[in-house]
C-alpha positions in Angstrom: 25.0 -32.9 -27.8 24.7 -30.7 -24.7 21.3 -29.5 -25.7 20.1 -33.0 -26.2 21.4 -34.1 -22.8 19.5 -31.2 -21.3 16.4 -32.3 -23.2 16.7 -35.8 -21.7 17.0 -34.3 -18.2 14.0 -31.9 -18.7 11.8 -34.6 -20.1 12.6 -37.3 -17.5 8.9 -37.4 -16.5 7.7 -37.8 -20.1 10.2 -40.6 -20.7 9.3 -42.4 -17.5 5.6 -42.2 -18.4 6.2 -43.5 -21.9 8.3 -46.4 -20.5 5.6 -47.1 -17.9 2.9 -47.4 -20.5 5.0 -49.8 -22.6 7.5 -47.9 -24.8 10.6 -49.8 -25.4 14.2 -48.5 -25.2 14.2 -48.6 -29.0 11.2 -46.3 -29.1 13.0 -43.8 -26.9 16.2 -44.0 -28.9 14.3 -43.5 -32.2 12.6 -40.4 -30.7 15.8 -38.7 -29.6 17.9 -39.6 -32.6 15.1 -38.4 -34.9 14.9 -35.1 -33.0 18.6 -34.6 -33.2 18.8 -35.5 -36.9 15.9 -33.2 -37.7 17.5 -30.3 -35.8 20.9 -30.9 -37.4 19.6 -31.4 -40.9 17.5 -28.2 -40.7 20.5 -26.4 -39.5 22.6 -28.0 -42.3 20.1 -27.0 -45.0 19.9 -23.5 -43.6 23.7 -23.2 -43.7 23.8 -24.6 -47.3 21.2 -22.1 -48.4 23.0 -19.3 -46.7 26.3 -20.3 -48.3 24.7 -20.6 -51.7 23.0 -17.2 -51.3 26.2 -15.4 -50.2 28.2 -17.1 -52.9 25.7 -16.1 -55.6 25.5 -12.5 -54.1 29.3 -11.9 -54.3 29.8 -13.6 -57.7 30.9 -11.0 -60.2 31.3 -8.2 -57.7 34.4 -6.1 -57.6 36.5 -6.0 -54.4 39.8 -4.2 -54.2 40.0 -3.8 -57.9 39.5 -7.5 -58.6 36.3 -9.3 -59.8 35.3 -12.1 -57.4 34.3 -15.4 -59.0 32.7 -18.2 -57.0 32.4 -21.8 -58.0 29.9 -24.1 -56.3 30.8 -27.7 -56.4 27.9 -30.2 -56.0 30.2 -32.5 -53.9 30.8 -29.7 -51.4 27.0 -29.5 -50.8 26.8 -33.2 -50.4 29.7 -33.2 -47.9 28.1 -30.4 -45.9 24.8 -32.3 -45.7 26.5 -35.5 -44.7 28.5 -33.8 -42.0 25.3 -32.2 -40.6 23.6 -35.7 -40.6 26.7 -37.3 -38.9 26.8 -34.6 -36.2 23.0 -35.0 -35.6 23.3 -38.8 -35.3 26.3 -38.5 -33.0 24.6 -35.8 -30.9 21.5 -37.8 -30.5 22.9 -41.3 -29.9 24.4 -40.8 -26.4 21.5 -38.8 -25.0 19.1 -41.4 -26.4 21.1 -44.1 -24.7 21.0 -42.1 -21.4 17.2 -41.8 -21.9 16.8 -45.6 -22.1 18.4 -46.0 -18.6 15.7 -43.9 -16.9 13.7 -46.0 -14.4 9.9 -45.7 -15.3 9.0 -45.4 -11.6 11.6 -42.7 -10.6 10.4 -39.7 -12.7 7.0 -39.1 -11.0 9.0 -38.5 -7.8 10.7 -35.5 -9.4 8.7 -32.4 -8.5 9.1 -28.8 -9.8 10.8 -26.3 -7.6 8.5 -25.0 -4.9 6.7 -21.8 -5.5 8.0 -18.6 -4.1 7.1 -18.1 -0.4 4.1 -15.9 0.3 4.9 -12.2 0.5 5.0 -10.4 3.7 2.5 -7.6 4.2 3.7 -4.0 4.5 2.2 -0.9 5.9 -0.2 0.8 3.6 1.2 4.2 2.8 -1.6 5.0 0.5 -4.8 3.5 -0.9 -2.9 2.4 -4.0 0.0 0.7 -2.2 0.8 -2.9 -3.0 -0.3 -5.4 -0.4 3.1 -7.3 -0.6 6.7 -6.3 -0.5 8.5 -7.4 -3.7 5.4 -8.6 -5.5 5.0 -7.2 -8.9 1.8 -5.2 -9.4 0.8 -3.8 -12.7 4.1 -4.9 -14.3 6.2 -2.9 -11.7 8.0 -3.7 -8.5 
């Protein structure tokens, strides 16, 4: 959920522009819930695949003098997928609600942080000296 809240904060300008050109609150909610579900389900499928792979890899191996046997129940895969979907929906719903509260006029007022101040010149020690103190030149400071 924290990542989705940060996503809403970082995309304030985009959300405001979408709202200003006619996107409804439902459109914004659909976008964020779909993103959260997609991320969560891809993670859930990756976890299921990893679990199946490890389970099949250790099946029949001997560990400490005993042969390991694994049993994969189809219901456990379904439960894992359902939990991933529920977490994705829950993690996307609140940030989506927060995104619908954004005023379409306010986001354009947000400006990125100002650029670094101009560098101060330093005395040239040699012909190859950098013209600025602290400015990276050629990948080095």
